[in-house]
Residue, then its C-alpha position, 0 to 999 in steps of 0.5 A: x413478674x407484672x409489667x406495668x406500661x404507661x407511655x405519655x408521648x415519648x416518655x416511658x415508666x415501666x413498673x416492675x412487680x414481683x422478682x426480676x430473675x432470669x426468667x423475668x430478665x426475658x420478658x423484660x428484654x423483650x418489652x425493652x427492644x419493643x417499647x424504646x423505639x422513639x423514647x426519650x424518656x424511661x423511667x423505671x418504678x422499681x418500688x415492687x421489685x423485691x429481687x433482681x439477679x445477674x439477668x435482671x441487671x444486665x436489662x437494665x443495663x442494656x435499656x440505659x444504654x439505648x438510652x443514652x445512645x438515643x441522647x435520651x435518660x432513664x430513672x431508676x425510681x422508688x427503688x427498694x433498699x435491698x435493691x439499691x443495695x445490689x445496685x452499690x454492690x456492682x458500681x451501677x449506681x455511678x451510671x444511673x439515675x436513682x431516685x427515692 
């Protein structure tokens, strides 16, 4: 998986390209840990995400919790239908901001 980062002041966009399985989840977790300092607006662009595992969902949950704790906002953008189905199945759509 490739992670493209675009920071603009306190806003950060992470574009995820490829599969978010257990190995890639570790890479994303590291980016989340290192990059969210002073971030109040986090956007995850999932347009090119083809798969997400439970480990990947865990990292999304951690990022959401970090943003909530910091009083910031997180949104998922350009979510493919298959990923939306997974988010609905797991109930993540109930507390995550999902934009098409």
